[in-house]
C-alpha positions as CSV (number, residue, x, y, z in Angstrom):
1,X,-138.0,38.9,110.9
2,X,-136.2,41.6,108.9
3,X,-132.5,42.5,108.1
4,X,-131.1,45.6,106.4
5,X,-127.6,45.4,105.0
6,X,-125.7,48.3,103.4
7,X,-122.4,48.9,101.7
8,X,-120.1,51.7,102.8
9,X,-120.4,54.8,100.6
10,X,-117.7,54.7,98.0
11,X,-117.2,57.9,96.0
12,X,-120.1,60.0,94.6
13,X,-122.5,57.1,94.1
14,X,-125.1,56.3,96.7
15,X,-124.5,53.1,98.7
16,X,-126.1,49.8,97.8
17,X,-128.5,48.0,100.1
18,X,-130.0,44.6,100.6
19,X,-133.2,44.1,102.7
20,X,-134.2,40.6,103.7
21,X,-137.5,39.7,105.4
22,X,-139.6,36.7,106.1
23,X,-143.4,36.7,105.6
24,X,-145.7,33.8,106.6
25,X,-148.1,32.7,103.9
26,X,-151.7,31.5,104.1
27,X,-150.7,27.8,103.8
28,X,-148.3,27.7,106.8
29,X,-145.1,28.2,104.7
30,X,-142.8,31.2,104.6
31,X,-141.6,33.6,101.9
32,X,-138.1,35.1,101.9
33,X,-138.3,38.5,100.3
34,X,-135.0,40.0,99.1
35,X,-135.0,43.6,98.0
36,X,-131.7,45.1,96.7
37,X,-130.6,48.2,94.9
38,X,-129.1,51.6,95.3
39,X,-130.3,53.9,98.0
40,X,-132.5,56.5,96.4
41,X,-132.6,54.6,93.1
42,X,-134.2,51.6,91.6
43,X,-134.4,48.3,93.4
44,X,-135.3,44.7,92.5
45,X,-137.4,42.3,94.6
46,X,-137.0,38.5,94.6
47,X,-139.2,36.0,96.5
48,X,-138.5,32.4,97.5
49,X,-141.0,30.0,99.0
50,X,-140.2,27.6,101.9
51,X,-142.4,25.0,103.5
52,X,-141.2,25.5,107.1
53,X,-139.7,28.2,109.3
54,X,-136.4,26.5,109.9
55,X,-135.5,26.2,106.2
56,X,-136.6,29.9,105.6
57,X,-134.3,31.0,108.5
58,X,-131.4,28.9,107.1
59,X,-131.8,30.5,103.6
60,X,-132.0,34.0,105.1
61,X,-128.8,33.4,107.1
62,X,-127.1,32.0,104.0
63,X,-128.0,35.1,102.0
64,X,-126.9,37.4,104.9
65,X,-123.5,35.7,105.1
66,X,-123.0,36.0,101.3
67,X,-123.7,39.7,101.4
68,X,-121.4,40.2,104.4
69,X,-118.6,38.5,102.4
70,X,-119.3,41.0,99.6
71,X,-118.7,44.0,101.9
72,X,-122.2,44.7,103.2
73,X,-122.7,45.5,106.9
74,X,-125.8,44.7,109.0
75,X,-127.4,48.1,109.7
76,X,-130.8,47.0,111.2
77,X,-132.4,43.9,112.6
78,X,-135.9,43.3,113.7
79,X,-137.5,40.1,115.0
80,X,-135.8,36.9,116.2
81,X,-132.2,36.7,117.1
82,X,-130.1,35.2,114.2
83,X,-127.0,33.1,114.6
84,X,-123.7,34.5,113.4
């Protein structure tokens, strides 16, 4: 599952983005990968481990909702349908 969120361009600076995706690990758990930064610039990557799919989805939705409150818009989704 993958989500790409982006802020509206504001002035001369490139817009910021947040990309969230889930990766299964070799032990049956899941990793939530969060990449954020400025388009065309540097970005940072954070990873969180979860034991099951349900808790990983819940964390992903929590981060998505936080970013939407900060002014980001969902630009692209791939994978399972997420709750709003």
